[in-house]
C-alpha beads as a LAMMPS data file, in Angstrom:
LAMMPS data file: protein, C-alpha beads

201 atoms
200 bonds

1 atom types
1 bond types

-500.0 500.0 xlo xhi
-500.0 500.0 ylo yhi
-500.0 500.0 zlo zhi

Masses

1 110.0

Atoms # bond

1 1 1 -99.009 346.368 -192.691
2 1 1 -99.252 346.569 -196.497
3 1 1 -101.282 343.349 -196.605
4 1 1 -103.643 344.782 -193.989
5 1 1 -104.233 347.901 -196.087
6 1 1 -104.777 345.788 -199.182
7 1 1 -107.433 343.751 -197.370
8 1 1 -109.200 346.950 -196.261
9 1 1 -109.234 348.263 -199.840
10 1 1 -110.589 345.015 -201.234
11 1 1 -113.248 344.860 -198.544
12 1 1 -114.359 348.441 -199.217
13 1 1 -114.434 347.878 -202.974
14 1 1 -116.465 344.695 -202.553
15 1 1 -118.875 346.329 -200.128
16 1 1 -119.481 349.249 -202.483
17 1 1 -120.058 346.972 -205.460
18 1 1 -122.377 344.752 -203.499
19 1 1 -124.387 347.637 -202.087
20 1 1 -124.912 348.980 -205.605
21 1 1 -126.675 345.786 -206.676
22 1 1 -130.462 345.620 -206.330
23 1 1 -132.153 342.235 -206.074
24 1 1 -134.971 341.344 -208.446
25 1 1 -138.228 342.888 -207.195
26 1 1 -141.565 341.147 -207.304
27 1 1 -144.289 342.739 -209.413
28 1 1 -145.917 344.486 -206.447
29 1 1 -142.650 346.035 -205.234
30 1 1 -141.680 346.998 -208.717
31 1 1 -145.037 348.667 -209.351
32 1 1 -144.619 350.901 -206.343
33 1 1 -140.919 351.696 -206.944
34 1 1 -139.849 355.195 -207.954
35 1 1 -140.350 355.775 -211.689
36 1 1 -137.972 358.086 -213.621
37 1 1 -139.463 359.813 -216.663
38 1 1 -136.657 362.245 -217.393
39 1 1 -133.298 360.934 -218.660
40 1 1 -131.251 363.794 -217.251
41 1 1 -132.872 363.423 -213.841
42 1 1 -132.183 359.679 -213.870
43 1 1 -128.505 360.214 -214.711
44 1 1 -128.027 362.048 -211.438
45 1 1 -128.340 358.776 -209.507
46 1 1 -127.909 355.904 -211.976
47 1 1 -127.547 353.126 -209.435
48 1 1 -130.994 353.864 -208.087
49 1 1 -132.785 353.722 -211.446
50 1 1 -134.954 350.602 -211.433
51 1 1 -137.919 351.899 -213.461
52 1 1 -137.354 354.114 -216.447
53 1 1 -140.223 355.403 -218.655
54 1 1 -139.185 357.486 -221.645
55 1 1 -142.324 357.672 -223.730
56 1 1 -142.754 360.158 -226.620
57 1 1 -139.158 361.489 -226.402
58 1 1 -138.611 361.396 -230.162
59 1 1 -135.589 359.062 -229.877
60 1 1 -134.431 357.804 -233.264
61 1 1 -132.208 355.138 -231.785
62 1 1 -131.714 353.365 -228.484
63 1 1 -130.273 355.981 -226.082
64 1 1 -126.731 355.117 -225.055
65 1 1 -127.171 356.798 -221.698
66 1 1 -129.458 353.969 -220.664
67 1 1 -126.459 351.663 -220.348
68 1 1 -125.473 353.481 -217.195
69 1 1 -128.506 352.072 -215.357
70 1 1 -127.126 348.645 -214.498
71 1 1 -129.955 347.916 -212.032
72 1 1 -132.701 348.507 -214.580
73 1 1 -135.698 346.175 -214.176
74 1 1 -138.408 348.089 -216.001
75 1 1 -137.928 349.982 -219.293
76 1 1 -140.585 351.729 -221.381
77 1 1 -139.520 353.379 -224.669
78 1 1 -142.945 353.455 -226.303
79 1 1 -143.914 355.968 -228.972
80 1 1 -140.418 356.779 -230.195
81 1 1 -138.713 356.016 -233.550
82 1 1 -136.350 353.187 -232.657
83 1 1 -136.208 350.886 -235.693
84 1 1 -133.560 348.454 -234.438
85 1 1 -132.835 347.274 -230.916
86 1 1 -129.072 346.867 -230.353
87 1 1 -127.435 343.587 -229.327
88 1 1 -126.134 345.352 -226.228
89 1 1 -129.640 345.654 -224.743
90 1 1 -129.003 342.196 -223.322
91 1 1 -126.532 343.574 -220.756
92 1 1 -129.589 344.304 -218.586
93 1 1 -129.688 340.888 -216.927
94 1 1 -132.207 342.074 -214.297
95 1 1 -134.668 343.550 -216.850
96 1 1 -138.117 342.103 -216.176
97 1 1 -140.435 344.489 -218.086
98 1 1 -139.665 345.747 -221.556
99 1 1 -142.222 347.983 -223.284
100 1 1 -141.432 349.403 -226.685
101 1 1 -144.795 349.708 -228.456
102 1 1 -145.577 352.105 -231.321
103 1 1 -141.889 352.811 -231.989
104 1 1 -141.430 351.571 -235.552
105 1 1 -139.292 348.654 -234.350
106 1 1 -138.387 346.462 -237.318
107 1 1 -135.813 344.113 -235.879
108 1 1 -134.833 342.427 -232.661
109 1 1 -131.232 341.479 -231.933
110 1 1 -130.204 337.868 -232.588
111 1 1 -129.207 337.495 -228.919
112 1 1 -132.545 338.767 -227.600
113 1 1 -132.989 335.577 -225.664
114 1 1 -130.120 336.613 -223.338
115 1 1 -132.513 338.818 -221.431
116 1 1 -132.706 336.068 -218.836
117 1 1 -134.979 337.815 -216.321
118 1 1 -137.581 339.092 -218.777
119 1 1 -141.179 338.320 -217.718
120 1 1 -143.270 340.851 -219.600
121 1 1 -142.736 341.979 -223.189
122 1 1 -144.831 344.534 -225.068
123 1 1 -143.789 345.205 -228.676
124 1 1 -147.208 345.803 -230.092
125 1 1 -147.902 348.083 -233.087
126 1 1 -144.438 347.863 -234.608
127 1 1 -143.061 346.501 -237.923
128 1 1 -141.258 343.412 -236.654
129 1 1 -141.179 340.736 -239.373
130 1 1 -139.605 337.860 -237.490
131 1 1 -138.562 336.731 -234.023
132 1 1 -134.909 335.621 -233.552
133 1 1 -134.282 331.961 -232.820
134 1 1 -133.058 332.853 -229.308
135 1 1 -136.535 334.116 -228.461
136 1 1 -137.121 330.590 -227.122
137 1 1 -134.410 331.196 -224.458
138 1 1 -136.662 333.582 -222.529
139 1 1 -137.353 330.954 -219.935
140 1 1 -139.066 333.380 -217.479
141 1 1 -141.263 335.112 -220.062
142 1 1 -144.928 335.105 -218.938
143 1 1 -146.621 337.693 -221.160
144 1 1 -145.819 338.616 -224.767
145 1 1 -147.841 341.293 -226.525
146 1 1 -146.876 341.234 -230.216
147 1 1 -150.194 342.537 -231.526
148 1 1 -150.138 344.287 -234.889
149 1 1 -146.726 343.484 -236.319
150 1 1 -145.621 342.080 -239.671
151 1 1 -144.556 338.713 -238.310
152 1 1 -144.362 335.839 -240.748
153 1 1 -141.804 333.677 -238.944
154 1 1 -141.962 332.042 -235.521
155 1 1 -138.908 330.021 -234.502
156 1 1 -139.286 326.425 -233.441
157 1 1 -137.397 327.296 -230.230
158 1 1 -140.577 328.952 -228.905
159 1 1 -141.582 325.518 -227.630
160 1 1 -139.183 326.176 -224.786
161 1 1 -141.229 329.104 -223.423
162 1 1 -142.569 326.934 -220.615
163 1 1 -143.631 329.817 -218.385
164 1 1 -145.483 331.776 -221.099
165 1 1 -149.069 332.344 -219.919
166 1 1 -150.397 334.678 -222.613
167 1 1 -149.327 335.834 -226.098
168 1 1 -151.249 338.338 -228.236
169 1 1 -150.824 337.808 -231.999
170 1 1 -153.945 339.625 -233.171
171 1 1 -153.897 341.856 -236.269
172 1 1 -151.209 339.612 -237.788
173 1 1 -151.889 337.657 -240.979
174 1 1 -151.267 334.012 -239.942
175 1 1 -152.537 331.010 -241.904
176 1 1 -154.565 328.408 -239.999
177 1 1 -151.832 325.774 -240.195
178 1 1 -149.362 328.107 -238.498
179 1 1 -151.881 329.068 -235.815
180 1 1 -152.430 325.395 -235.127
181 1 1 -148.673 324.812 -235.013
182 1 1 -148.078 327.611 -232.519
183 1 1 -150.853 326.424 -230.262
184 1 1 -149.520 322.872 -230.473
185 1 1 -145.980 323.787 -229.333
186 1 1 -147.395 326.086 -226.607
187 1 1 -150.233 324.013 -225.233
188 1 1 -150.356 325.827 -221.864
189 1 1 -150.297 329.275 -223.407
190 1 1 -153.384 331.328 -224.156
191 1 1 -152.727 332.723 -227.650
192 1 1 -154.945 335.405 -229.117
193 1 1 -155.234 335.236 -232.904
194 1 1 -157.207 337.171 -235.490
195 1 1 -159.168 335.018 -237.906
196 1 1 -156.788 332.944 -239.982
197 1 1 -155.822 334.375 -243.346
198 1 1 -156.022 332.562 -246.633
199 1 1 -152.442 333.453 -247.407
200 1 1 -149.161 331.676 -247.956
201 1 1 -145.934 332.138 -245.994

Bonds

1 1 1 2
2 1 2 3
3 1 3 4
4 1 4 5
5 1 5 6
6 1 6 7
7 1 7 8
8 1 8 9
9 1 9 10
10 1 10 11
11 1 11 12
12 1 12 13
13 1 13 14
14 1 14 15
15 1 15 16
16 1 16 17
17 1 17 18
18 1 18 19
19 1 19 20
20 1 20 21
21 1 21 22
22 1 22 23
23 1 23 24
24 1 24 25
25 1 25 26
26 1 26 27
27 1 27 28
28 1 28 29
29 1 29 30
30 1 30 31
31 1 31 32
32 1 32 33
33 1 33 34
34 1 34 35
35 1 35 36
36 1 36 37
37 1 37 38
38 1 38 39
39 1 39 40
40 1 40 41
41 1 41 42
42 1 42 43
43 1 43 44
44 1 44 45
45 1 45 46
46 1 46 47
47 1 47 48
48 1 48 49
49 1 49 50
50 1 50 51
51 1 51 52
52 1 52 53
53 1 53 54
54 1 54 55
55 1 55 56
56 1 56 57
57 1 57 58
58 1 58 59
59 1 59 60
60 1 60 61
61 1 61 62
62 1 62 63
63 1 63 64
64 1 64 65
65 1 65 66
66 1 66 67
67 1 67 68
68 1 68 69
69 1 69 70
70 1 70 71
71 1 71 72
72 1 72 73
73 1 73 74
74 1 74 75
75 1 75 76
76 1 76 77
77 1 77 78
78 1 78 79
79 1 79 80
80 1 80 81
81 1 81 82
82 1 82 83
83 1 83 84
84 1 84 85
85 1 85 86
86 1 86 87
87 1 87 88
88 1 88 89
89 1 89 90
90 1 90 91
91 1 91 92
92 1 92 93
93 1 93 94
94 1 94 95
95 1 95 96
96 1 96 97
97 1 97 98
98 1 98 99
99 1 99 100
100 1 100 101
101 1 101 102
102 1 102 103
103 1 103 104
104 1 104 105
105 1 105 106
106 1 106 107
107 1 107 108
108 1 108 109
109 1 109 110
110 1 110 111
111 1 111 112
112 1 112 113
113 1 113 114
114 1 114 115
115 1 115 116
116 1 116 117
117 1 117 118
118 1 118 119
119 1 119 120
120 1 120 121
121 1 121 122
122 1 122 123
123 1 123 124
124 1 124 125
125 1 125 126
126 1 126 127
127 1 127 128
128 1 128 129
129 1 129 130
130 1 130 131
131 1 131 132
132 1 132 133
133 1 133 134
134 1 134 135
135 1 135 136
136 1 136 137
137 1 137 138
138 1 138 139
139 1 139 140
140 1 140 141
141 1 141 142
142 1 142 143
143 1 143 144
144 1 144 145
145 1 145 146
146 1 146 147
147 1 147 148
148 1 148 149
149 1 149 150
150 1 150 151
151 1 151 152
152 1 152 153
153 1 153 154
154 1 154 155
155 1 155 156
156 1 156 157
157 1 157 158
158 1 158 159
159 1 159 160
160 1 160 161
161 1 161 162
162 1 162 163
163 1 163 164
164 1 164 165
165 1 165 166
166 1 166 167
167 1 167 168
168 1 168 169
169 1 169 170
170 1 170 171
171 1 171 172
172 1 172 173
173 1 173 174
174 1 174 175
175 1 175 176
176 1 176 177
177 1 177 178
178 1 178 179
179 1 179 180
180 1 180 181
181 1 181 182
182 1 182 183
183 1 183 184
184 1 184 185
185 1 185 186
186 1 186 187
187 1 187 188
188 1 188 189
189 1 189 190
190 1 190 191
191 1 191 192
192 1 192 193
193 1 193 194
194 1 194 195
195 1 195 196
196 1 196 197
197 1 197 198
198 1 198 199
199 1 199 200
200 1 200 201
């Protein structure tokens, strides 16, 4: 009888855990999914939060409450004051869209490449000076908008971004030899550059 009750408990626990998981949505389904724009409202039903847009909320660091949204697939934290993204952002294994533009971001975590489902990245108009080596591990990345940052280092691992279709590097001072290098290691990627600078890295 005890074993029977134990089986029931395990089954119920597994069923609840399974039902809380949301599969990866395609871009069309994700676009039409409910979007939460208020953190307190989202916290009322964290398992149902797939899209979270918290623009212009005056955050000075990555909000810890966001870690409660384990099914997150779309996150927009644009126009805040988040200088450093924490290593723990990579717990969002289903995150497909990450938008943190105009937020004074200076640094990406070293393990940034662990965002294994990431397809679209918008970090434009920040102060990022280099991409971590693990950036090349973003095997599903299709679009990267890095326009207007302070980048002067691109890791050799970027050659592994085999699904990358488009990358915007305009308004970044990049010598011609480095522009040529990036295009050579990403031959199938459309890369948008500003005119090459006569500067040394």
